[in-house]
C-alpha positions in Angstrom: -17.8 5.1 19.6 -18.1 1.6 18.3 -15.5 -0.2 16.3 -17.4 0.2 13.1 -17.5 4.0 13.4 -13.8 4.1 14.2 -12.9 1.7 11.3 -15.0 3.8 8.9 -13.4 7.1 10.0 -9.9 5.5 9.6 -10.8 4.2 6.2 -12.1 7.7 5.2 -8.9 9.3 6.4 -6.8 6.7 4.5 -8.8 7.4 1.3 -8.2 11.1 1.7 -4.5 10.6 2.1 -4.4 8.4 -0.9 -6.1 11.0 -3.0 -3.7 13.7 -1.8 -0.7 11.5 -2.6 -2.1 10.9 -6.1 -2.8 14.6 -6.6 0.8 15.4 -5.5 2.2 12.8 -7.9 0.2 14.2 -10.8 1.4 17.8 -10.1 5.0 16.5 -9.9 4.6 14.7 -13.2 3.1 17.8 -14.8 6.0 19.9 -13.5 8.6 17.3 -14.9 6.9 17.4 -18.3 7.0 21.2 -18.3 10.7 21.1 -17.4 11.3 18.7 -20.3 9.4 20.9 -22.7 11.3 24.0 -21.5 14.6 22.2 -22.0 13.6 21.2 -25.5 12.6 24.7 -26.3 15.9 26.1 -25.0 17.8 23.6 -27.1 15.7 24.7 -30.1 16.4 28.3 -29.5 20.1 27.7 -29.2 20.1 25.9 -32.6 18.0 28.4 -34.5 19.5 31.7 -33.2 23.0 31.3 -34.5 24.1 34.5 -36.2 24.3 34.5 -40.0 27.8 34.6 -41.6 28.7 38.3 -41.9 30.8 37.5 -45.0 27.9 36.1 -46.8 26.1 38.1 -49.4 22.8 36.7 -48.2 21.5 36.7 -44.6 18.9 34.4 -43.3 16.8 35.5 -40.4 14.9 33.0 -38.2 12.7 35.8 -36.9 9.4 36.4 -38.7 
């Protein structure tokens, strides 16, 4: 093999690794966003599912 072929193969491998790293970073970022959304939804559920006052004449249900 000549040096040009070796250099080309090394560059191709480095490009492949770079693409894999970027793909992994994108998946991690998407997972972090999903975790944030799940946290916000959990907070929303905690705020909206508090029981109505049993002493009250009127009850309000958040379930439709």
